[in-house]
N, C-alpha and C positions, 0 to 999 in steps of 0.2 A: 424850172420849178414845176412840180406836179400840181395839177389843178383838179384832179379827180380825188375827192376826199370820200373814203368809203363810208357807207351808212352803217349804223350800229343798231343792234337789236334792243328791244325794250321788253321788260317784264311788266306789261301794262295792266293786265287783269289783276284784280285784288287777290285771287287765289294764287296766281303766280308770284306776286309780291310776297305773300305769306310764306310760300315755299322757300323763296330766296332768303327770307329773314330766318327761317328755322334752320336752314342749312348753315348760315353763318353763325347762328347762335349755338348750334350743336356740334360744330366742327372744331371745337377747341380754341376758337378765337383767331385773331390775325396770326399769320405765319411769316417768318422771314424767308425770303426767296431770292434766288439769283435769277434775274430776268434774262431773256435772250439778248437784250441790249447791253448786258454786262453790269447791271446795277444790282446791288444787294439791298432790298427794301422789304419792309413789313407790309403785307397786303391781306385783305379780308379773304381773297381767293388768290393763291399764288400764281394761277394761270391767267388771271385777267386783271384789268384795272376797273374796279367796280365804282360806278358813278351814280350818285343820287341826283334826281331832278324832279321837277313838278310840271306835269303836262296839262294843257298845252300852253306854250309861251312863244308863239310865233313872233319873229323868225329865229329865236334863240334855241328852242328845242320844241319839236312837235312830231307827231306820228304821221307818217306818210307811207302807205302801202305796207303797213305792218312793221315798219322800221322807224327809228327816231333819227331825225335829221335836224340840222340847224347850225347857226353860228357857234353856239357854245360847244356843240358836238365836234365841230371841226377844230376849234381851239384846243379842246382836250385831246383830240386825236394827235396833235403835234407831240404832246408829252407821251401819249401811249406808244406812238411809233418810236420815240427815243428809247423807251423802255423795252420795246419789242413785244408789246402786249396788245390784245384786243380790248376794246371797251365793252363792259356789260352795264347797261343803263337800267336803273331801277326808278320807277315812278312812285313817289310818295308825297304826302302833304307837305306844303312849303313850310308850315310852322315847325315841323320836326327837323327840317333842314336848317332854317335860320336860328333855331334855338340850340343847335349842336347835338340834339338828341340822336339823330340818325347816325352821326359820325361817332359819338362816344359809345353808342350801342353797337358799333362795328357792323352797321348795315352796308357801309360803303367806305371807300378810301378817300374820296373827295366828293364835293358837291358842285355841280355846275347848273345854276338855276337863275341866271340873270340877276344875281344877288348883289345888292349894293353894300359896299364896305361902310359900316357905321361903327361908332364907338360902342354902342350897346351890343352889337353882334360880336365885336372883337373881344368881349368878355367871355364868350363861349366858343369862338372859332379862331383859328389861324387862317389868315387870308393870303392868297397868292399876290403877286404883282398885279396891279390893276390892268384890265384888258379892254375896258369899254367905258366911255364917258356917258353919264346918265342925263336924260332929259325926260320929264313927264309932261303929259298934255291932257286936255279935256276933249271929250267927244260927246256930241249931242245929236238929237234929230235935226235934220236940215231946217235952216231958218231960225234956229233957236241957239245960235252959237254962244258959248261961254268963253270969255277971254281971260278971266282971273278968278281966284277964289272969292274975291269980293262980290263978283257977279252971283256966285252960288249963294253967298250969305244974303245979299240984298234981295235976291229973287226967291229966297226961302225954298231953294230947289233941293230935291232928294238926290243925294250924291252916293254913287256906288264905287267902292274900291276893292282891290284884292287884299285879303287879309295878310297881315304881317309884312307889309311892303312900305316903301318910302312914301307912296301915295297916301296910305293910311296915316302915317306919321305926320305928313304935311297937312292933311285935313285936320287932324287932332290939334296940331300946333296952332291952327287958326280957329280953334274953338268949336269945330264941328264934330259931330258923332255920325259918321257915314255908315251906310249899310255895307257890311263886309261879305265877301264871297271867297270861297276857298281856292278858286282858280280863275284865270282870266276868261275861260269859256263861259262859266256861270255868270261872271260879271257882264259880259257882252249880252247874254241872254236876258239879263235883267233890264238892260237898256232897250233891247228889242221889244220886250213885252210891256214896257212902260212902267215897270216896277220902280225904276229910278228915272230921274230926269236927265242926268248927266253922269258920266263916269270919268275918273281920273286914272290914267294908266301910263306905263312907259311909252314914249313917243313911237319907237319902232314897232311896237305891238299894234298900236292904233293904225299906223301907216300900212301895216300888212293887212289888217282887216279891211281897210278902205280900198285895197286893190281888187276886192271882190265886188263886181257890179251890183249884186243884190244888196250889199251893205252901203256902198258909195251912193246909191240912188236915194237912200233914206236918211243917211247920217253924215256928219261932217266933223272935221278936225277943228278944235277951238284953240285957245291960247296954249302956248308952250312955256314950260318953266325949266330953265337950266339950273339944276340943283347944285352943280359944282362937285357932285359925288361921282364915284366910279364903281364899276362892277369888279368883283374878284371871285376866284374859285375858293371854296371853303374846305378847310381841313379841321380835324379835331384839335383841341388846344395842344395836346402832347403828340402831335403828328410826327411821323417818321421824317426827320430832317432831309434825308436823301431824296425822298419823294417830293417834298416841298421844293427842294433845290432843282430837281429835274423839271418840274412844272414851271418854275420861275424862269429857268434857262430857256425853255421852249417858247414862252411868251416873249422874252427879251429878244431871242434870236429871230422870231417871226417878225417882230416890229423892226428890227435892224435890217432885215432882208426884204424879200417880196411877199413872203407867205401871208403875213397879216393883211396886207392890202388886198391880196387876191381873195382871201376868205371874206373880208369885209365887203368887197364889191360883189361877190357872189350872192351874198344874202341881203345887202342893202341897196345895190345898184349904183353906188357912188364910191368914190375914193374916200378913205378916212381923212378927217381934218388933220392938218399938220399939228404935231404936238411939240 
């Protein structure tokens, strides 16, 4: 089984994203294409599998050396390889992904953004097979650990979350109005600057942050919440069924064989839990 998963390029700068959007908007819309892998699918760009994401979201997708890498990138690459296409990754705001706007606006063929499958999002998106079990967690300055949302409430702590995420919904469901940040990087900066007292974010993201000595010496992981939810890749509601089927097959085949476990261990350092 191949362990070298190629890195994919990202149109990260705002100007580059704008150019990508104008090309898809002015190019007559999605086109039906016969891919090198032998599938006939409708794509935004017939020569590529165009993927929307929101950076950074380590270790799911983040830029390294001018390229986007991560767990989600490798998962989508399984489907891209089946189609015989390269990924083209576009960085846009998460709310335009989870609302379905980026997909219905034909900015991309699918979205891979560490996105939790929820009933609310399913009103606007078609989701793939689940590919990751979600857990969220608190992170605070050292010596000030928060173990539960009740600790936040009792301590009248300022909570920071990433906008349009499960963490935001969890906080709101518990009667809080947290400070929202458009991406995880800005959320982390708010904790580092003392703008907020505690942040709530997906567990793997926090674990990745804490691998950096300069963060680990000042901050610590708090309580973890198993939400029972899962991540899925997103498509527009009336997505090309062949494309959805190819992605679902890639995920199922990866889990049935060795590929999923190898990708998981590559990015998380452990074997995935048995399902």
